[in-house]
mmCIF file of the C-alpha atoms, coordinates in Angstrom:
data_MODEL
# 
_entry.id   MODEL 
# 
loop_
_atom_site.group_PDB 
_atom_site.id 
_atom_site.type_symbol 
_atom_site.label_atom_id 
_atom_site.label_alt_id 
_atom_site.label_comp_id 
_atom_site.label_asym_id 
_atom_site.label_entity_id 
_atom_site.label_seq_id 
_atom_site.pdbx_PDB_ins_code 
_atom_site.Cartn_x 
_atom_site.Cartn_y 
_atom_site.Cartn_z 
_atom_site.occupancy 
_atom_site.B_iso_or_equiv 
_atom_site.pdbx_formal_charge 
_atom_site.auth_seq_id 
_atom_site.auth_comp_id 
_atom_site.auth_asym_id 
_atom_site.auth_atom_id 
_atom_site.pdbx_PDB_model_num 
ATOM 1   C CA . MET A 1 1   ? -0.003  -0.081  -0.011 1.00 0.00 ? 1   MET A CA 1 
ATOM 2   C CA . ARG A 1 2   ? 1.289   3.310   -0.566 1.00 0.00 ? 2   ARG A CA 1 
ATOM 3   C CA . VAL A 1 3   ? 0.842   6.582   1.408  1.00 0.00 ? 3   VAL A CA 1 
ATOM 4   C CA . GLU A 1 4   ? -0.485  8.666   -1.444 1.00 0.00 ? 4   GLU A CA 1 
ATOM 5   C CA . GLN A 1 5   ? -3.744  6.419   -1.491 1.00 0.00 ? 5   GLN A CA 1 
ATOM 6   C CA . LEU A 1 6   ? -4.473  7.691   1.930  1.00 0.00 ? 6   LEU A CA 1 
ATOM 7   C CA . THR A 1 7   ? -3.977  10.937  1.484  1.00 0.00 ? 7   THR A CA 1 
ATOM 8   C CA . ARG A 1 8   ? -6.491  11.630  -1.097 1.00 0.00 ? 8   ARG A CA 1 
ATOM 9   C CA . PRO A 1 9   ? -9.076  14.558  -0.572 1.00 0.00 ? 9   PRO A CA 1 
ATOM 10  C CA . ALA A 1 10  ? -12.356 13.420  1.183  1.00 0.00 ? 10  ALA A CA 1 
ATOM 11  C CA . ALA A 1 11  ? -15.283 15.131  2.420  1.00 0.00 ? 11  ALA A CA 1 
ATOM 12  C CA . THR A 1 12  ? -12.960 17.235  5.025  1.00 0.00 ? 12  THR A CA 1 
ATOM 13  C CA . VAL A 1 13  ? -9.549  18.340  5.420  1.00 0.00 ? 13  VAL A CA 1 
ATOM 14  C CA . GLU A 1 14  ? -8.137  19.679  9.025  1.00 0.00 ? 14  GLU A CA 1 
ATOM 15  C CA . HIS A 1 15  ? -5.067  19.359  10.704 1.00 0.00 ? 15  HIS A CA 1 
ATOM 16  C CA . GLY A 1 16  ? -3.680  16.933  12.951 1.00 0.00 ? 16  GLY A CA 1 
ATOM 17  C CA . ALA A 1 17  ? -1.193  17.300  16.561 1.00 0.00 ? 17  ALA A CA 1 
ATOM 18  C CA . GLY A 1 18  ? 1.776   16.994  14.337 1.00 0.00 ? 18  GLY A CA 1 
ATOM 19  C CA . GLY A 1 19  ? 0.096   20.221  12.140 1.00 0.00 ? 19  GLY A CA 1 
ATOM 20  C CA . GLY A 1 20  ? 0.005   17.656  9.298  1.00 0.00 ? 20  GLY A CA 1 
ATOM 21  C CA . PRO A 1 21  ? -3.516  17.299  7.400  1.00 0.00 ? 21  PRO A CA 1 
ATOM 22  C CA . VAL A 1 22  ? -5.941  15.035  8.204  1.00 0.00 ? 22  VAL A CA 1 
ATOM 23  C CA . VAL A 1 23  ? -8.520  13.676  5.716  1.00 0.00 ? 23  VAL A CA 1 
ATOM 24  C CA . LEU A 1 24  ? -11.289 12.836  7.466  1.00 0.00 ? 24  LEU A CA 1 
ATOM 25  C CA . ALA A 1 25  ? -13.914 10.680  6.051  1.00 0.00 ? 25  ALA A CA 1 
ATOM 26  C CA . ALA A 1 26  ? -17.517 11.512  5.217  1.00 0.00 ? 26  ALA A CA 1 
ATOM 27  C CA . GLY A 1 27  ? -19.686 10.693  8.276  1.00 0.00 ? 27  GLY A CA 1 
ATOM 28  C CA . SER A 1 28  ? -19.661 10.386  11.725 1.00 0.00 ? 28  SER A CA 1 
ATOM 29  C CA . VAL A 1 29  ? -18.143 13.420  13.173 1.00 0.00 ? 29  VAL A CA 1 
ATOM 30  C CA . ILE A 1 30  ? -17.376 10.872  16.479 1.00 0.00 ? 30  ILE A CA 1 
ATOM 31  C CA . THR A 1 31  ? -15.268 8.772   14.277 1.00 0.00 ? 31  THR A CA 1 
ATOM 32  C CA . ALA A 1 32  ? -13.692 11.968  13.158 1.00 0.00 ? 32  ALA A CA 1 
ATOM 33  C CA . ILE A 1 33  ? -13.022 13.288  16.678 1.00 0.00 ? 33  ILE A CA 1 
ATOM 34  C CA . ARG A 1 34  ? -11.922 9.855   18.043 1.00 0.00 ? 34  ARG A CA 1 
ATOM 35  C CA . LEU A 1 35  ? -9.096  9.553   14.915 1.00 0.00 ? 35  LEU A CA 1 
ATOM 36  C CA . ARG A 1 36  ? -8.006  13.498  14.844 1.00 0.00 ? 36  ARG A CA 1 
ATOM 37  C CA . ARG A 1 37  ? -4.576  12.586  15.755 1.00 0.00 ? 37  ARG A CA 1 
ATOM 38  C CA . CYS A 1 38  ? -4.055  10.490  12.824 1.00 0.00 ? 38  CYS A CA 1 
ATOM 39  C CA . ALA A 1 39  ? -1.685  12.111  10.141 1.00 0.00 ? 39  ALA A CA 1 
ATOM 40  C CA . ALA A 1 40  ? -4.441  10.559  7.473  1.00 0.00 ? 40  ALA A CA 1 
ATOM 41  C CA . VAL A 1 41  ? -7.739  8.615   7.772  1.00 0.00 ? 41  VAL A CA 1 
ATOM 42  C CA . GLY A 1 42  ? -9.091  7.289   4.312  1.00 0.00 ? 42  GLY A CA 1 
ATOM 43  C CA . ARG A 1 43  ? -12.909 7.083   3.497  1.00 0.00 ? 43  ARG A CA 1 
ATOM 44  C CA . ARG A 1 44  ? -15.880 5.173   5.127  1.00 0.00 ? 44  ARG A CA 1 
ATOM 45  C CA . VAL A 1 45  ? -13.354 4.374   8.189  1.00 0.00 ? 45  VAL A CA 1 
ATOM 46  C CA . ARG A 1 46  ? -15.415 3.226   11.268 1.00 0.00 ? 46  ARG A CA 1 
ATOM 47  C CA . ALA A 1 47  ? -14.766 3.729   14.901 1.00 0.00 ? 47  ALA A CA 1 
ATOM 48  C CA . PHE A 1 48  ? -16.457 2.800   18.123 1.00 0.00 ? 48  PHE A CA 1 
ATOM 49  C CA . GLY A 1 49  ? -15.754 3.064   21.566 1.00 0.00 ? 49  GLY A CA 1 
ATOM 50  C CA . ARG A 1 50  ? -12.509 4.271   23.210 1.00 0.00 ? 50  ARG A CA 1 
ATOM 51  C CA . ILE A 1 51  ? -9.830  4.915   20.613 1.00 0.00 ? 51  ILE A CA 1 
ATOM 52  C CA . TRP A 1 52  ? -6.025  5.878   21.873 1.00 0.00 ? 52  TRP A CA 1 
ATOM 53  C CA . ILE A 1 53  ? -3.825  7.363   19.892 1.00 0.00 ? 53  ILE A CA 1 
ATOM 54  C CA . HIS A 1 54  ? -0.370  8.554   21.067 1.00 0.00 ? 54  HIS A CA 1 
ATOM 55  C CA . GLY A 1 55  ? 2.896   9.670   19.921 1.00 0.00 ? 55  GLY A CA 1 
ATOM 56  C CA . ASP A 1 56  ? 4.479   12.189  17.844 1.00 0.00 ? 56  ASP A CA 1 
ATOM 57  C CA . GLY A 1 57  ? 4.832   9.599   14.792 1.00 0.00 ? 57  GLY A CA 1 
ATOM 58  C CA . ARG A 1 58  ? 2.241   9.354   11.871 1.00 0.00 ? 58  ARG A CA 1 
ATOM 59  C CA . VAL A 1 59  ? -0.622  7.131   11.887 1.00 0.00 ? 59  VAL A CA 1 
ATOM 60  C CA . LEU A 1 60  ? -2.382  6.081   8.665  1.00 0.00 ? 60  LEU A CA 1 
ATOM 61  C CA . ILE A 1 61  ? -5.360  4.719   8.306  1.00 0.00 ? 61  ILE A CA 1 
ATOM 62  C CA . GLY A 1 62  ? -6.722  3.119   4.663  1.00 0.00 ? 62  GLY A CA 1 
ATOM 63  C CA . ASP A 1 63  ? -10.481 3.069   3.462  1.00 0.00 ? 63  ASP A CA 1 
ATOM 64  C CA . ASP A 1 64  ? -12.845 0.881   5.301  1.00 0.00 ? 64  ASP A CA 1 
ATOM 65  C CA . VAL A 1 65  ? -11.397 0.197   8.247  1.00 0.00 ? 65  VAL A CA 1 
ATOM 66  C CA . THR A 1 66  ? -13.389 -0.459  11.551 1.00 0.00 ? 66  THR A CA 1 
ATOM 67  C CA . LEU A 1 67  ? -11.836 -0.133  15.101 1.00 0.00 ? 67  LEU A CA 1 
ATOM 68  C CA . ASP A 1 68  ? -14.039 -1.937  17.354 1.00 0.00 ? 68  ASP A CA 1 
ATOM 69  C CA . GLY A 1 69  ? -13.266 -0.461  21.013 1.00 0.00 ? 69  GLY A CA 1 
ATOM 70  C CA . SER A 1 70  ? -16.797 -0.795  22.405 1.00 0.00 ? 70  SER A CA 1 
ATOM 71  C CA . HIS A 1 71  ? -15.809 -3.400  24.925 1.00 0.00 ? 71  HIS A CA 1 
ATOM 72  C CA . ALA A 1 72  ? -12.014 -2.786  25.875 1.00 0.00 ? 72  ALA A CA 1 
ATOM 73  C CA . PRO A 1 73  ? -10.138 0.199   24.723 1.00 0.00 ? 73  PRO A CA 1 
ATOM 74  C CA . ILE A 1 74  ? -7.611  -0.124  21.517 1.00 0.00 ? 74  ILE A CA 1 
ATOM 75  C CA . GLU A 1 75  ? -4.105  1.371   21.779 1.00 0.00 ? 75  GLU A CA 1 
ATOM 76  C CA . LEU A 1 76  ? -2.496  2.787   18.559 1.00 0.00 ? 76  LEU A CA 1 
ATOM 77  C CA . PHE A 1 77  ? 1.071   4.605   19.402 1.00 0.00 ? 77  PHE A CA 1 
ATOM 78  C CA . ALA A 1 78  ? 3.692   5.991   17.042 1.00 0.00 ? 78  ALA A CA 1 
ATOM 79  C CA . TRP A 1 79  ? 6.754   7.193   18.446 1.00 0.00 ? 79  TRP A CA 1 
ATOM 80  C CA . ALA A 1 80  ? 8.438   10.196  16.884 1.00 0.00 ? 80  ALA A CA 1 
ATOM 81  C CA . ASP A 1 81  ? 9.420   9.608   13.180 1.00 0.00 ? 81  ASP A CA 1 
ATOM 82  C CA . ALA A 1 82  ? 7.471   6.198   13.160 1.00 0.00 ? 82  ALA A CA 1 
ATOM 83  C CA . ASP A 1 83  ? 5.033   5.354   10.229 1.00 0.00 ? 83  ASP A CA 1 
ATOM 84  C CA . LEU A 1 84  ? 2.115   3.082   11.796 1.00 0.00 ? 84  LEU A CA 1 
ATOM 85  C CA . VAL A 1 85  ? 0.401   2.266   8.431  1.00 0.00 ? 85  VAL A CA 1 
ATOM 86  C CA . ILE A 1 86  ? -3.246  -0.116  8.694  1.00 0.00 ? 86  ILE A CA 1 
ATOM 87  C CA . GLY A 1 87  ? -4.530  -0.944  5.375  1.00 0.00 ? 87  GLY A CA 1 
ATOM 88  C CA . SER A 1 88  ? -7.909  -0.911  3.896  1.00 0.00 ? 88  SER A CA 1 
ATOM 89  C CA . GLY A 1 89  ? -10.818 -3.304  4.947  1.00 0.00 ? 89  GLY A CA 1 
ATOM 90  C CA . THR A 1 90  ? -8.497  -4.240  8.288  1.00 0.00 ? 90  THR A CA 1 
ATOM 91  C CA . ARG A 1 91  ? -10.911 -4.653  11.370 1.00 0.00 ? 91  ARG A CA 1 
ATOM 92  C CA . ILE A 1 92  ? -9.226  -4.325  14.824 1.00 0.00 ? 92  ILE A CA 1 
ATOM 93  C CA . GLU A 1 93  ? -11.062 -5.622  17.686 1.00 0.00 ? 93  GLU A CA 1 
ATOM 94  C CA . GLY A 1 94  ? -11.159 -4.140  21.596 1.00 0.00 ? 94  GLY A CA 1 
ATOM 95  C CA . GLY A 1 95  ? -8.285  -4.349  23.673 1.00 0.00 ? 95  GLY A CA 1 
ATOM 96  C CA . ALA A 1 96  ? -5.514  -4.426  20.879 1.00 0.00 ? 96  ALA A CA 1 
ATOM 97  C CA . SER A 1 97  ? -2.497  -2.377  21.058 1.00 0.00 ? 97  SER A CA 1 
ATOM 98  C CA . ILE A 1 98  ? 0.117   -1.599  18.658 1.00 0.00 ? 98  ILE A CA 1 
ATOM 99  C CA . GLU A 1 99  ? 3.083   0.022   19.312 1.00 0.00 ? 99  GLU A CA 1 
ATOM 100 C CA . CYS A 1 100 ? 5.472   1.158   16.695 1.00 0.00 ? 100 CYS A CA 1 
ATOM 101 C CA . THR A 1 101 ? 9.148   2.847   17.343 1.00 0.00 ? 101 THR A CA 1 
ATOM 102 C CA . ARG A 1 102 ? 9.959   2.901   13.388 1.00 0.00 ? 102 ARG A CA 1 
ATOM 103 C CA . SER A 1 103 ? 7.963   0.842   11.148 1.00 0.00 ? 103 SER A CA 1 
ATOM 104 C CA . ILE A 1 104 ? 4.168   -1.457  11.333 1.00 0.00 ? 104 ILE A CA 1 
ATOM 105 C CA . ARG A 1 105 ? 2.886   -2.020  8.331  1.00 0.00 ? 105 ARG A CA 1 
ATOM 106 C CA . ILE A 1 106 ? -0.872  -3.782  8.394  1.00 0.00 ? 106 ILE A CA 1 
ATOM 107 C CA . GLY A 1 107 ? -1.802  -5.093  5.039  1.00 0.00 ? 107 GLY A CA 1 
ATOM 108 C CA . ALA A 1 108 ? -5.274  -4.738  3.734  1.00 0.00 ? 108 ALA A CA 1 
ATOM 109 C CA . ARG A 1 109 ? -8.278  -6.887  5.419  1.00 0.00 ? 109 ARG A CA 1 
ATOM 110 C CA . VAL A 1 110 ? -6.462  -7.856  8.027  1.00 0.00 ? 110 VAL A CA 1 
ATOM 111 C CA . ARG A 1 111 ? -8.504  -8.970  11.293 1.00 0.00 ? 111 ARG A CA 1 
ATOM 112 C CA . VAL A 1 112 ? -6.808  -8.085  14.635 1.00 0.00 ? 112 VAL A CA 1 
ATOM 113 C CA . GLY A 1 113 ? -7.946  -10.152 17.487 1.00 0.00 ? 113 GLY A CA 1 
ATOM 114 C CA . THR A 1 114 ? -9.092  -8.713  20.674 1.00 0.00 ? 114 THR A CA 1 
ATOM 115 C CA . PHE A 1 115 ? -6.237  -7.832  23.009 1.00 0.00 ? 115 PHE A CA 1 
ATOM 116 C CA . ALA A 1 116 ? -3.279  -8.667  20.280 1.00 0.00 ? 116 ALA A CA 1 
ATOM 117 C CA . ARG A 1 117 ? -0.532  -6.765  20.753 1.00 0.00 ? 117 ARG A CA 1 
ATOM 118 C CA . ILE A 1 118 ? 1.973   -5.974  17.765 1.00 0.00 ? 118 ILE A CA 1 
ATOM 119 C CA . MET A 1 119 ? 4.904   -4.060  18.322 1.00 0.00 ? 119 MET A CA 1 
ATOM 120 C CA . ASP A 1 120 ? 8.234   -3.241  16.453 1.00 0.00 ? 120 ASP A CA 1 
ATOM 121 C CA . ASN A 1 121 ? 10.523  -3.058  19.484 1.00 0.00 ? 121 ASN A CA 1 
ATOM 122 C CA . HIS A 1 122 ? 11.742  -5.606  22.525 1.00 0.00 ? 122 HIS A CA 1 
ATOM 123 C CA . PHE A 1 123 ? 11.809  -2.183  24.790 1.00 0.00 ? 123 PHE A CA 1 
ATOM 124 C CA . HIS A 1 124 ? 14.663  -3.956  26.754 1.00 0.00 ? 124 HIS A CA 1 
ATOM 125 C CA . ALA A 1 125 ? 17.911  -6.260  26.182 1.00 0.00 ? 125 ALA A CA 1 
ATOM 126 C CA . LEU A 1 126 ? 17.080  -10.104 27.081 1.00 0.00 ? 126 LEU A CA 1 
ATOM 127 C CA . LEU A 1 127 ? 20.914  -10.161 28.125 1.00 0.00 ? 127 LEU A CA 1 
ATOM 128 C CA . GLY A 1 128 ? 23.340  -7.940  29.488 1.00 0.00 ? 128 GLY A CA 1 
ATOM 129 C CA . ASN A 1 129 ? 22.338  -4.466  30.349 1.00 0.00 ? 129 ASN A CA 1 
ATOM 130 C CA . ARG A 1 130 ? 18.360  -4.038  30.287 1.00 0.00 ? 130 ARG A CA 1 
ATOM 131 C CA . HIS A 1 131 ? 18.549  -0.409  30.020 1.00 0.00 ? 131 HIS A CA 1 
ATOM 132 C CA . VAL A 1 132 ? 19.414  0.086   26.736 1.00 0.00 ? 132 VAL A CA 1 
ATOM 133 C CA . SER A 1 133 ? 16.529  -0.397  24.599 1.00 0.00 ? 133 SER A CA 1 
ATOM 134 C CA . PRO A 1 134 ? 17.425  -2.644  21.253 1.00 0.00 ? 134 PRO A CA 1 
ATOM 135 C CA . GLU A 1 135 ? 17.049  -0.865  17.581 1.00 0.00 ? 135 GLU A CA 1 
ATOM 136 C CA . PRO A 1 136 ? 13.811  -1.520  16.092 1.00 0.00 ? 136 PRO A CA 1 
ATOM 137 C CA . GLN A 1 137 ? 12.939  -4.120  13.460 1.00 0.00 ? 137 GLN A CA 1 
ATOM 138 C CA . PRO A 1 138 ? 10.125  -3.409  10.985 1.00 0.00 ? 138 PRO A CA 1 
ATOM 139 C CA . VAL A 1 139 ? 7.214   -5.463  10.970 1.00 0.00 ? 139 VAL A CA 1 
ATOM 140 C CA . VAL A 1 140 ? 5.205   -6.393  7.737  1.00 0.00 ? 140 VAL A CA 1 
ATOM 141 C CA . ILE A 1 141 ? 1.718   -7.852  8.360  1.00 0.00 ? 141 ILE A CA 1 
ATOM 142 C CA . GLY A 1 142 ? 0.449   -9.444  4.108  1.00 0.00 ? 142 GLY A CA 1 
ATOM 143 C CA . ASP A 1 143 ? -3.106  -8.875  3.047  1.00 0.00 ? 143 ASP A CA 1 
ATOM 144 C CA . ASP A 1 144 ? -5.605  -10.964 4.135  1.00 0.00 ? 144 ASP A CA 1 
ATOM 145 C CA . VAL A 1 145 ? -4.156  -12.234 7.766  1.00 0.00 ? 145 VAL A CA 1 
ATOM 146 C CA . VAL A 1 146 ? -6.146  -13.441 10.583 1.00 0.00 ? 146 VAL A CA 1 
ATOM 147 C CA . LEU A 1 147 ? -4.572  -12.764 13.820 1.00 0.00 ? 147 LEU A CA 1 
ATOM 148 C CA . GLY A 1 148 ? -6.419  -14.804 16.829 1.00 0.00 ? 148 GLY A CA 1 
ATOM 149 C CA . PRO A 1 149 ? -7.341  -13.224 19.905 1.00 0.00 ? 149 PRO A CA 1 
ATOM 150 C CA . ARG A 1 150 ? -4.184  -12.583 22.342 1.00 0.00 ? 150 ARG A CA 1 
ATOM 151 C CA . THR A 1 151 ? -1.894  -12.800 19.316 1.00 0.00 ? 151 THR A CA 1 
ATOM 152 C CA . ILE A 1 152 ? 1.462   -11.392 20.211 1.00 0.00 ? 152 ILE A CA 1 
ATOM 153 C CA . VAL A 1 153 ? 3.523   -10.181 17.144 1.00 0.00 ? 153 VAL A CA 1 
ATOM 154 C CA . MET A 1 154 ? 7.247   -9.406  17.847 1.00 0.00 ? 154 MET A CA 1 
ATOM 155 C CA . ALA A 1 155 ? 9.950   -7.103  16.230 1.00 0.00 ? 155 ALA A CA 1 
ATOM 156 C CA . GLY A 1 156 ? 11.309  -7.988  12.721 1.00 0.00 ? 156 GLY A CA 1 
ATOM 157 C CA . ALA A 1 157 ? 8.129   -10.464 12.168 1.00 0.00 ? 157 ALA A CA 1 
ATOM 158 C CA . THR A 1 158 ? 6.841   -10.532 8.234  1.00 0.00 ? 158 THR A CA 1 
ATOM 159 C CA . ILE A 1 159 ? 3.527   -12.708 8.122  1.00 0.00 ? 159 ILE A CA 1 
ATOM 160 C CA . PRO A 1 160 ? 2.827   -13.566 4.777  1.00 0.00 ? 160 PRO A CA 1 
ATOM 161 C CA . ALA A 1 161 ? -0.532  -12.982 2.797  1.00 0.00 ? 161 ALA A CA 1 
ATOM 162 C CA . GLY A 1 162 ? -3.362  -15.438 3.603  1.00 0.00 ? 162 GLY A CA 1 
ATOM 163 C CA . THR A 1 163 ? -2.232  -16.808 6.799  1.00 0.00 ? 163 THR A CA 1 
ATOM 164 C CA . VAL A 1 164 ? -4.152  -17.147 10.179 1.00 0.00 ? 164 VAL A CA 1 
ATOM 165 C CA . HIS A 1 165 ? -2.756  -17.261 13.590 1.00 0.00 ? 165 HIS A CA 1 
ATOM 166 C CA . GLY A 1 166 ? -4.562  -18.679 16.397 1.00 0.00 ? 166 GLY A CA 1 
ATOM 167 C CA . ALA A 1 167 ? -5.388  -17.373 19.689 1.00 0.00 ? 167 ALA A CA 1 
ATOM 168 C CA . ALA A 1 168 ? -2.650  -16.675 22.312 1.00 0.00 ? 168 ALA A CA 1 
ATOM 169 C CA . SER A 1 169 ? -0.024  -17.030 19.169 1.00 0.00 ? 169 SER A CA 1 
ATOM 170 C CA . ILE A 1 170 ? 3.560   -15.587 19.423 1.00 0.00 ? 170 ILE A CA 1 
ATOM 171 C CA . VAL A 1 171 ? 4.723   -14.358 15.793 1.00 0.00 ? 171 VAL A CA 1 
ATOM 172 C CA . ARG A 1 172 ? 8.494   -14.013 16.704 1.00 0.00 ? 172 ARG A CA 1 
ATOM 173 C CA . ARG A 1 173 ? 10.255  -13.341 13.211 1.00 0.00 ? 173 ARG A CA 1 
ATOM 174 C CA . ASP A 1 174 ? 10.063  -14.037 9.263  1.00 0.00 ? 174 ASP A CA 1 
ATOM 175 C CA . ARG A 1 175 ? 7.357   -16.272 8.877  1.00 0.00 ? 175 ARG A CA 1 
ATOM 176 C CA . ARG A 1 176 ? 7.452   -16.697 5.013  1.00 0.00 ? 176 ARG A CA 1 
ATOM 177 C CA . ARG A 1 177 ? 9.148   -19.592 4.928  1.00 0.00 ? 177 ARG A CA 1 
ATOM 178 C CA . THR A 1 178 ? 7.238   -21.760 7.456  1.00 0.00 ? 178 THR A CA 1 
ATOM 179 C CA . ALA A 1 179 ? 3.957   -20.280 8.179  1.00 0.00 ? 179 ALA A CA 1 
ATOM 180 C CA . ARG A 1 180 ? 0.749   -22.319 6.886  1.00 0.00 ? 180 ARG A CA 1 
ATOM 181 C CA . VAL A 1 181 ? -1.727  -20.772 4.314  1.00 0.00 ? 181 VAL A CA 1 
ATOM 182 C CA . PRO A 1 182 ? -5.229  -22.892 5.033  1.00 0.00 ? 182 PRO A CA 1 
ATOM 183 C CA . ASP A 1 183 ? -6.974  -24.072 1.787  1.00 0.00 ? 183 ASP A CA 1 
ATOM 184 C CA . ALA A 1 184 ? -9.440  -22.016 0.367  1.00 0.00 ? 184 ALA A CA 1 
# 
């Protein structure tokens, strides 16, 4: 997905927290208020319940995305100079947390289950000095991926298109060679 696809004109253009343009989808004023901190928002985006958007980075949301925080809040955190891109047709369920220190790209039509967590940094070393944060590793999630409830996607993970990860899965690295794609 290209960033240019997300920044085309829609019903209203206002300015976000970082001073950049925010493209608001025609329709719900409540959705526009909930997503006001995003750098770009596509058309027909639906946001229910509590959506927490933090940080000085860019959050880009494609067309037809649903953020359902009606039962538990959804957290989208993009650190300074980070890009969090959510592809068109994606659905993110309540309790999900996405923390981006450099780059997280979520493809089109992805389903992120309740209380799932996606992060591109481990935030502390496992060995040695635990006060030093390791380098972030980009996360790429392909189109049509399903992440079950309480799935954790760790830094450096690449999930190929069409894969399904069941409840409480932990995805630790590049899964292009080992992931199972379900039969259609």
